[in-house]
N, C-alpha and C positions, 0 to 999 in steps of 0.2 A: 689308508692306501690298502686297496684288495691285493693279496700275493698267494702263493700256492704253498701249501704245506702236505708234505708227504706223511700219511698218517699211518697206524697202525691198529686194527682191531683188538681189543683188550677183551670183549667179551660182547656176544649177543644172546638175545632173550628175546621170546615170543610174550609180551605183556600182556596182551587181547587178542580174540580172534584175528581182528584187522590189522594189528600192530607189532612191529618188529622194531625192540629198540638195542642200539647197536652202539656202544662206547668205546672211543677211538682213543690214544694218547698219541703224541709228535705234536701235542697242541702248546706247548710250552711258551712259543712264541706267538701265537693266537692271541687277536683281540677281540674287542674293541676294549679300548683304555678305560672306559665306564661302562654304562650299563649296556645289557644285550638287548633285552626287550624282545622285540618280535625283528630282530638281526636277520636279512637274508645272506645264505651262503652258497657258493656252487660246490659238488660235489665232482669230481671227474672218477669215473668207474673204468676200469679195464675192458676196453675193446678187444677186437681179435687180435691185435698186436699189443697187446696188453697196455702197460700206462704209459704216455708221454714222459719223456725227462725231460723236465725242467728247471730254471736255475731257480734258488730259492728265493729272488726279489722280485719288485712287481712286474720288471720285464719279463717274467716265465707267461705271463699271460699274453703277450704278443709274441712270443715265441711260439707257444699252443696255436695261434691263429695261422700262424705261417708253415704248420706243419700240412701235411695231405691231410684229406679229412679220416683217413683209416688208419693213421698212427694218434688223432686225438683222444681217442678214449672217450668216453660217451658223458656227457656232462649234463647233469639238473639241480635243482633250485632247493634247497629246504630251509627250514628253519631250525632255530639252536633248542632243542628241548630243557639242556642243562649244562652248564658250563662251569667246573668244578678248577678253582686253580689251587697250588697249594697256598700255606698262609702267607709264607714269603717268598714268594718265587725266584727271589737274589741269591737265597740261601742252599746251598749244596744239602739237599737230601735224597732219599729214597722215595718220596712225595712226589708225582708227575701230575700235570694240568690232564683233566678230563673231560672229552666232548661227550655228550647223547646227543644222537639222531635218532627220532621216531619215524622210520619207515611204513606208511599205508600200504598194507598190501591188498591189492586191486588186481582187477582182470577184466579186459575189455569183452566186447561183446561175443568174441571167437572164445573167450575162455584162457587168453593168453594175458601171463604178468606182462608188466615194463621191466624193461633192465635193473632198474635200480631196485624194485621192491625185490626182483627175480635174485640178485645180488644179496641184499639184505637177510634174505631166507637161506643163502647157502652159506652166508661168512662166520669165517672161524677163527679163532687167535691167530694172530699172525698175517693176515689179509691187509692188505695194502689199498690204499685211494687216494687221491689228491683230494684237498680241500683248499677252494677260492675263498679267504676271508681275510678280515681287517688284520694290520699288525699289531704287536700288541700297546704301541704308543699311540694307537690313532684314536683320536677323539673327534674326530666329525661328525659322527652319528650317520654316516652313508651306512645305506642297506637297512634301517632303521623305519618306518611309516610311523609308528605311535607318536600321535605329536598331539595331544590334545590342548596345549598352550595353558591357558587360565583357566579352562573348565572344572568344576568341580565337581562334574558328573560326568560318569563316561558309560556307556555302551558298547559290548562286543559281542559281535557276530560270527562265526563261522563253521564250517562244517571239519570234519576229521582233517583235512590237508591243513586246516588252520590252528588243531588245538595245541600241538606242540608252542606255537607262537603265542596264543593265548594263555597259558600254562606258565612260561617264562617271564609274559608282560606281565601276568599278576602277581610273582614271586618278586617284579622289582616295581612294584604298585607305587605311584606317586602320592607323597603324604598330601593327607587331607583332601585324597579325592573318593568318592562314592560312585559305586555303579553296577552293572550286572553283567555277566557273559552266558551269552545264548550257546551251544556247542551241540550242533548236529552229530550223532553218530549211526553205525551202522545198525549194530545190537545193543540191548542190553548189557551185555558183556563188553562190549566197548568204553563204559565210562569208566578214568581214572581216578584215580586219586589227583585231585588238585585242589593246593591249598588256598582259600580264599583270605585274601585279609579283610580287614574288619571294615565294614560298612559295603562290602559285595555280596551279592548272591550269584550263584552259579545255576542256571537250569540246564538240564540235560535234555535234549531232544531225540527222539531213537526212533529212527525211519523205519521197522522192522516192526514196531510196536502198534504204527500207526499205519501200516503197507504205504507209506510215502515215497515219493519220487523225491531226487536229490536235490535238496533247498528247499521242498516246499515246506518245510517246519520251521526254517531261519524266515521266510518270508511272511507267516503268519504270524509268527511271534514278532516279527519288525510292525507288521501290520497294527497289532494289537498295543504294541507298546507307544506306535506313533498316535493310535487313534486316544490314547487314554491321555497323552500327552497334550492332543488337540482336539478334545472334545466337541469344538463349536464348529467343526468341519464338514459342511457337506458331502455328502457320498457320490454327488456328481462332480466335486471338484477334484477328487482324486484317479490317478491317472490307472489306464488297464493294467493289470499284474502278470508277466508269465516270464518263464524262464529262458525265453526267445532273447537272438542279439539281430540288428539289422547287418552286420557283417560276422559271416559263419564263423571264421577263424578269429575273429578277434579277441583279445583279451583286454577288459577293462581295467584301468592302472590309474585312478583318479586320485589324489592326494591334496591337502594342502602344500605339498613343495614341487608335485609334478602332475602335468596331466597327458596323457597319452593322445586325448585329443587335440590338444592346442588350445584348451581354453586359459582363460586370464588367471592367475593366481594370485592370492590374497594372503598377505603376511598371517601368519599361525597367531601372533600378539594381538591381531582384533578381533579373535573369541576372547569372550568375558565370561567370568567367573558364573553366570544366571545359563550360559548356552550350555548344552549337551552334546558332549562330542561322540561320533559314532566311528567305531573302528569294524569294519566289515571285509570278510575275507571267504574264498571259497569258491564253488562253481562259477565260471565267469558268467554263465545266463544269469544264475539266482544272483549274482551281485549288482549286476545292470538293472535287475529289475526291484532288489533293494533301494538302486540308486535315484531312479525312475521317481520309487514313492517317497522318498526324502525331499530329493532335491526339486523336481516338478511337483510335486503334491504338497508337499508341506513346506518348500521354501527354505529349507535347510541351508545357511552359506557354506562354501564350500570350506572355509579354515575350520570347519567345524567337521569333516565328514573324510575318511578315509576308505574309498573302495578298492579292493586288490582280488583281481579274478587268478587266483593260482592256477589254475586250470580250465580246460573247458569240453565241455561233453563233446564225444565222438571227431574231436581234434588231436591229433597224433603231437605230442612234442617235439620239438627241434633243439639239436644241441648245439 
């Protein structure tokens, strides 16, 4: 069950030109109980009236919703980059659980930073925010979309906003599974040290080197991989790919467990060992184009794909 945790900054560091890593304490009772993988959590940063004073249990979420808008703080969604628990959380010791969140430092077309990245750049030890996350005993899997089922081959595609989720998923990789991870970043200097498990290759796609637009390199990589997997397809059978969307503000979110478009769901268990599972996250227009390629162009069944629009170009995030 998700609930708010008031956390404190332990340290904040610029790890690459476009990433700020902030480490938090105060997460000893934060979950989930089992694997974290691509878990989504919410953060609430102080607004003009500071942080809301929320009760610690799950009712805290409802309390926030009832507050006037200018008292709620500013909420954004992030992935867990790392979560370190003490070996024995029930044993009194100096060791405390630590949560790492990597903030992408980006600006809009006017050169303005978003409130979360601006907060991260200025964060100093002792600063507080709220994290809405599962409790320590939550084993429901809520907020985790990585669901390969019985598939023994997995392909991950994501831009810099998906890099933390990809890295954490690779650190908790299912045994006996092979695959590839394609990660698109702004510059060569934004490549990070990511440990790949045995049988997994990491491919870094650098937009600066190719003078590419956001998502273009991921789309090209998926086209190449899909063509290699089904080399007998006729070019005329393939959909026209671009990063546009019919709905200018809609964020694509289609996984085996959930459909934002209201599509029929298929049990993850229907995926077979010989199937390839695709996990794709990043800019929504690019993710939509990649979904079109796999589902419409290649007929990949929905139990073998998770498509997640983490953000959308030109569309402001709503708290």
